[in-house]
C-alpha positions as CSV (number, residue, x, y, z in Angstrom):
1,M,-32.0,-11.9,-13.0
2,S,-35.1,-10.0,-11.7
3,S,-38.1,-10.9,-9.6
4,Q,-40.2,-11.0,-12.8
5,D,-38.3,-14.1,-14.0
6,I,-39.0,-16.1,-10.7
7,P,-42.1,-18.0,-10.0
8,E,-44.3,-16.3,-7.4
9,E,-43.9,-19.1,-4.9
10,N,-40.1,-18.7,-4.8
11,L,-40.1,-15.0,-4.0
12,P,-39.7,-13.9,-0.3
13,A,-42.8,-12.7,1.4
14,E,-43.5,-9.0,0.8
15,Q,-43.7,-6.6,3.8
16,D,-46.4,-4.0,3.9
17,A,-43.9,-1.2,4.0
18,H,-44.8,1.0,1.0
19,G,-46.9,3.5,3.0
20,A,-50.3,4.8,2.1
21,V,-50.7,6.7,-1.2
22,S,-52.6,9.9,-1.0
23,V,-54.5,11.9,-3.7
24,A,-53.9,15.6,-4.3
25,D,-56.7,17.9,-3.4
26,E,-57.3,21.5,-2.2
27,K,-56.0,20.8,1.3
28,N,-53.1,18.7,0.3
29,P,-51.8,19.8,-3.1
30,F,-48.7,17.6,-2.9
31,A,-49.7,14.0,-3.2
32,D,-47.6,11.2,-1.6
33,P,-46.7,8.9,-4.5
34,G,-45.7,6.1,-2.1
35,L,-42.6,3.9,-2.5
36,P,-41.9,2.1,-5.8
37,P,-42.5,-1.7,-5.9
38,H,-39.7,-3.6,-4.2
39,E,-37.3,-5.4,-6.6
40,H,-35.7,-8.5,-5.1
41,R,-31.9,-8.9,-5.5
42,V,-30.5,-12.1,-6.9
43,Q,-29.1,-12.9,-3.5
44,D,-32.6,-12.8,-2.1
45,I,-33.7,-15.4,-4.6
46,D,-30.6,-17.6,-5.2
47,E,-28.8,-19.0,-2.1
48,R,-25.8,-19.8,-4.3
49,A,-25.4,-16.1,-5.1
50,A,-25.8,-15.3,-1.4
51,K,-23.0,-17.7,-0.6
52,R,-20.8,-16.0,-3.3
53,S,-21.4,-12.7,-1.6
54,E,-20.7,-14.2,1.8
55,R,-17.3,-15.4,0.5
56,V,-16.5,-12.0,-1.0
57,V,-17.2,-10.3,2.3
58,A,-15.2,-12.9,4.2
59,M,-12.3,-12.4,1.7
60,L,-12.3,-8.7,2.3
61,F,-12.2,-9.1,6.1
62,T,-9.4,-11.6,5.7
63,V,-7.5,-9.1,3.5
64,S,-7.9,-6.6,6.3
65,M,-6.4,-9.0,8.8
66,L,-3.5,-9.8,6.6
67,A,-2.9,-6.0,6.0
68,T,-2.9,-5.4,9.8
69,V,-0.3,-8.2,10.2
70,G,1.7,-6.6,7.4
71,F,1.5,-3.2,9.2
72,I,2.9,-4.7,12.4
73,A,5.6,-6.6,10.5
74,S,6.6,-3.5,8.5
75,Y,6.8,-1.5,11.7
76,V,9.2,-4.0,13.3
77,A,11.3,-5.1,10.4
78,I,11.8,-2.1,8.1
79,P,14.6,0.4,9.2
80,H,13.2,3.9,9.7
81,D,16.0,5.4,7.5
82,K,15.6,3.0,4.5
83,S,14.5,4.6,1.3
84,I,13.1,3.0,-1.9
85,Y,12.2,4.1,-5.4
86,V,8.5,4.0,-6.3
87,F,7.5,5.1,-9.8
88,P,6.3,7.8,-10.5
89,I,6.8,9.3,-7.0
90,G,10.5,8.8,-6.8
91,H,12.6,8.0,-3.7
92,I,10.5,7.9,-0.6
93,N,10.9,6.5,3.0
94,A,10.3,2.7,2.8
95,L,8.8,2.5,6.3
96,N,6.3,5.3,5.7
97,F,5.3,3.8,2.4
98,A,4.7,0.4,3.9
99,L,2.8,1.7,6.9
100,G,0.6,3.9,4.8
101,L,-0.1,1.1,2.3
102,T,-1.0,-1.6,4.8
103,L,-3.0,0.6,7.1
104,G,-5.0,2.1,4.2
105,L,-5.6,-1.4,2.8
106,A,-6.8,-2.7,6.3
107,L,-9.2,0.2,6.7
108,F,-10.5,-0.1,3.1
109,A,-11.1,-3.8,3.3
110,I,-13.1,-3.5,6.5
111,G,-15.2,-0.7,4.9
112,A,-15.6,-2.5,1.6
113,G,-16.6,-5.7,3.3
114,A,-19.2,-4.0,5.4
115,V,-20.7,-2.1,2.4
116,H,-20.8,-5.3,0.3
117,W,-22.5,-7.2,3.1
118,A,-25.1,-4.5,3.6
119,R,-25.8,-4.1,-0.2
120,T,-26.1,-7.8,-1.0
121,L,-27.1,-9.8,2.1
122,M,-28.9,-7.5,4.5
123,S,-32.5,-6.6,3.9
124,D,-33.0,-3.7,1.4
125,V,-36.7,-3.2,1.9
126,E,-37.6,0.5,2.1
127,I,-39.9,1.3,5.1
128,A,-41.9,4.5,5.4
129,D,-42.4,5.6,9.0
130,E,-44.5,8.5,10.1
131,R,-43.0,11.4,12.0
132,H,-43.4,11.2,15.8
133,P,-42.7,13.5,18.8
134,I,-39.1,13.6,20.0
135,E,-40.0,11.8,23.2
136,A,-40.6,8.2,22.4
137,S,-43.8,6.6,23.7
138,P,-43.7,3.1,25.2
139,E,-45.2,1.8,22.0
140,V,-42.4,3.4,19.9
141,K,-39.8,2.0,22.2
142,A,-41.3,-1.5,21.9
143,K,-41.3,-1.0,18.1
144,V,-37.7,0.1,18.0
145,M,-36.6,-3.0,20.0
146,A,-38.7,-5.2,17.7
147,D,-37.1,-3.6,14.6
148,F,-33.7,-4.1,16.2
149,R,-34.4,-7.8,16.7
150,E,-35.8,-8.0,13.2
151,G,-32.7,-6.3,11.8
152,A,-30.4,-8.6,13.7
153,K,-32.3,-11.6,12.4
154,E,-32.2,-10.2,8.8
155,S,-28.5,-9.6,9.0
156,A,-28.1,-13.4,9.4
157,L,-25.1,-12.8,11.6
158,G,-25.8,-15.9,13.6
159,R,-26.4,-18.1,10.6
160,R,-23.6,-16.9,8.4
161,K,-20.7,-17.8,10.7
162,L,-18.0,-17.3,8.1
163,I,-18.8,-13.5,7.8
164,R,-19.2,-13.2,11.6
165,N,-15.9,-14.9,12.4
166,T,-13.8,-13.1,9.8
167,M,-15.4,-9.7,10.8
168,F,-14.6,-10.3,14.4
169,G,-11.1,-11.2,13.4
170,A,-10.6,-8.1,11.3
171,L,-12.0,-5.8,14.0
172,A,-9.9,-7.5,16.8
173,L,-6.6,-7.3,14.9
174,F,-6.9,-3.8,13.5
175,P,-6.4,-2.0,16.9
176,L,-3.1,-3.7,17.2
177,S,-1.8,-1.2,14.7
178,G,-2.3,1.6,17.2
179,V,-0.7,-0.5,20.0
180,M,2.4,-1.0,18.0
181,L,2.8,2.8,17.7
182,L,3.4,2.9,21.4
183,R,6.9,1.4,20.7
184,D,8.1,4.9,19.8
185,L,7.7,6.0,23.4
186,G,11.2,4.5,23.9
187,P,14.0,3.9,24.1
188,L,15.3,7.2,25.4
189,P,17.7,9.1,23.0
190,G,20.6,8.8,25.5
191,T,23.4,11.3,24.5
192,K,22.5,11.5,20.8
193,L,21.0,15.0,21.2
194,R,24.3,16.3,22.9
195,H,26.6,15.4,20.0
196,T,26.9,16.5,16.3
197,L,29.2,15.6,13.4
198,W,31.6,18.5,14.4
199,S,34.9,17.4,15.7
200,K,38.5,18.8,15.9
201,G,39.9,19.4,12.4
202,K,36.6,19.1,10.4
203,L,36.5,21.7,7.7
204,L,33.6,24.1,7.3
205,V,32.0,23.5,4.0
206,N,29.8,26.1,2.2
207,M,26.2,24.8,1.9
208,N,25.8,26.6,-1.5
209,T,29.0,25.8,-3.2
210,N,29.9,22.5,-1.4
211,E,33.5,23.8,-1.1
212,P,35.6,24.3,2.0
213,L,35.5,27.9,3.4
214,R,38.6,30.0,3.6
215,A,38.8,32.9,6.0
216,S,39.1,35.2,3.0
217,D,35.8,34.0,1.7
218,V,33.8,35.5,4.5
219,A,33.3,39.2,4.2
220,V,32.3,41.6,7.0
221,G,28.5,41.8,7.3
222,S,27.9,38.6,5.2
223,L,26.0,35.5,6.3
224,T,27.1,32.1,5.2
225,F,25.7,28.7,5.9
226,A,28.0,25.8,6.5
227,K,28.0,22.0,7.1
228,P,30.6,19.6,8.3
229,E,33.1,18.1,5.9
230,G,32.0,14.7,4.6
231,L,28.3,15.2,5.1
232,E,26.5,14.9,1.7
233,E,22.9,15.5,0.7
234,T,22.8,12.0,-0.8
235,D,23.4,10.4,2.6
236,E,20.4,8.6,4.1
237,D,20.8,10.4,7.4
238,F,21.5,13.8,6.0
239,Q,18.4,15.4,7.4
240,T,19.0,14.0,10.8
241,Q,22.6,15.2,10.9
242,I,22.2,18.6,9.3
243,A,19.4,19.3,11.8
244,K,22.0,19.3,14.5
245,A,25.2,20.5,12.7
246,A,24.0,23.4,10.5
247,L,26.1,26.5,11.0
248,M,25.7,30.3,10.5
249,I,29.0,32.0,9.7
250,V,29.2,35.7,10.2
251,R,32.2,38.1,10.2
252,I,32.0,41.0,12.6
253,Q,34.7,43.6,13.4
254,P,36.5,42.2,16.5
255,D,36.0,45.6,18.2
256,N,32.2,45.1,17.9
257,I,32.2,41.7,19.7
258,K,31.1,42.3,23.3
259,D,31.4,38.7,24.7
260,K,34.9,37.7,25.6
261,R,34.4,33.9,25.0
262,E,32.8,34.6,21.6
263,L,35.9,36.6,20.6
264,A,38.2,33.9,21.9
265,W,36.3,31.2,19.9
266,S,36.2,33.2,16.7
267,H,38.9,33.8,14.1
268,E,39.6,37.4,13.1
269,G,36.0,38.3,13.8
270,I,34.5,35.2,12.0
271,V,32.0,33.5,14.4
272,A,30.2,30.3,13.9
273,Y,26.8,29.7,15.6
274,S,24.2,26.9,15.4
275,K,21.6,27.7,12.8
276,I,18.9,25.9,14.8
277,C,16.6,28.1,16.9
278,T,16.5,27.2,20.6
279,H,12.7,27.6,20.7
280,V,11.3,24.8,18.5
281,G,14.2,24.1,16.2
282,C,13.4,26.2,13.1
283,P,16.3,27.1,10.8
284,I,17.4,30.8,11.3
285,S,18.0,32.6,8.1
286,L,17.5,36.4,8.6
287,Y,20.5,38.6,9.5
288,E,20.6,42.3,10.1
289,Q,24.1,43.7,9.3
290,Q,24.0,46.9,11.4
291,T,22.8,45.4,14.6
292,H,24.3,41.9,14.1
293,H,20.9,40.4,15.0
294,V,19.5,37.2,13.6
295,L,15.8,36.5,13.5
296,C,14.0,33.2,13.5
297,P,11.2,33.4,10.9
298,C,8.9,31.0,12.7
299,H,8.2,32.9,16.0
300,Q,10.4,35.9,15.7
301,S,13.0,34.9,18.4
302,T,15.9,37.4,18.0
303,F,19.6,36.7,18.9
304,D,22.5,39.2,19.2
305,L,25.5,37.6,17.4
306,S,27.8,40.3,18.7
307,D,27.0,39.4,22.3
308,G,27.2,35.6,22.6
309,A,24.0,35.1,20.5
310,R,21.9,35.9,23.6
311,V,18.1,36.1,23.3
312,I,16.9,39.7,23.1
313,F,13.3,39.1,21.9
314,G,10.9,36.2,21.5
315,P,10.1,32.9,23.1
316,A,13.5,31.2,22.7
317,G,14.8,30.0,26.1
318,H,18.5,30.3,25.7
319,A,21.3,31.6,23.5
320,L,22.5,29.9,20.3
321,P,25.4,27.5,20.9
322,Q,28.7,28.7,19.4
323,L,31.2,26.5,17.6
324,R,34.9,27.1,18.3
325,I,36.8,27.6,15.0
326,G,40.2,28.3,13.7
327,V,42.2,27.9,10.4
328,N,44.5,25.1,9.3
329,D,47.8,25.3,7.4
330,Q,46.0,25.8,4.1
331,G,44.0,28.7,5.4
332,Y,40.7,26.8,5.5
333,L,38.3,27.3,8.4
334,E,38.0,24.3,10.7
335,A,36.2,23.3,13.8
336,L,38.3,22.9,17.0
337,G,35.8,20.5,18.6
338,D,32.1,19.9,18.9
339,F,29.5,22.2,20.4
340,E,29.9,22.3,24.2
341,E,26.1,22.3,24.7
342,P,23.2,20.6,22.9
343,V,21.9,22.5,19.9
344,G,18.2,23.3,19.3
345,P,15.3,23.4,21.8
346,A,15.7,22.3,25.5
347,F,14.6,18.9,26.5
348,W,13.6,17.4,29.8
349,E,16.9,15.6,30.6
350,R,19.1,18.4,29.6
351,G,21.2,19.8,32.4
């Protein structure tokens, strides 16, 4: 339906806002064509259509409120380590998926409601305004305030209570999503950072072959990565556990080991150190055979594995923790306990 199909007396009053039309001449070769005639929307003409648009806007704001409630419920109810299968993405973290979906829907519904409100119910009359100096004159200030009052009146915020109430509800509930994130400030981790899966009798399993390591499998100058027996990549908490339990296995000639405790905790020159850098927790993977130095690729912290893995370069604050190892009756390498100090970067309650 267009304004041409409506009797003249039913159309809203036109505003004189199309600006003056100029004619091209020698002084002004570019004529101002003015604004095109204003076309009324169906919502301007038919109050039933305006009510339909009002209900659509209110529905979108209500959806935003429900999505915000869903965000809070997901944050509280879904375990952080639960995973689900989502086609075609695959297995993903259920909590992250739910939080992203509900938060995105809450934001989208508020934006879509505001856009639909502006495009269908607020005034769409184009107004041409002449340029003016940056400093506003009293007359301009008075005009701005008058325009503001007119815009507030045209928005019908006071008259369309359904839109107003649902919009206030959506905007009031949405910040609660950020408040809920403060829950992660606690509780304190307790002693979880001080312990790993290593314990007396646990076999050292090769990360590449997934087979237990024998002493004969480790050659002088080689670097092998190991994990605790029983830890599988399919476990839900695999990433959490391997971040603390990952090992570097290096074999050094016993005569080249300078640190007495390192020699006592090794087996025939086979030493086991945490793979987690003590700077910011990056995995260490670069080994130099001649110097027995290992390098963290993130910030170049360098550790001497022949001298208690002490820091010889870079920002790391302390040496890599060593795991005491031995062999069992079948010749397999096994742990003789857990690390005696926390692995990875320092933390404020460590001591």
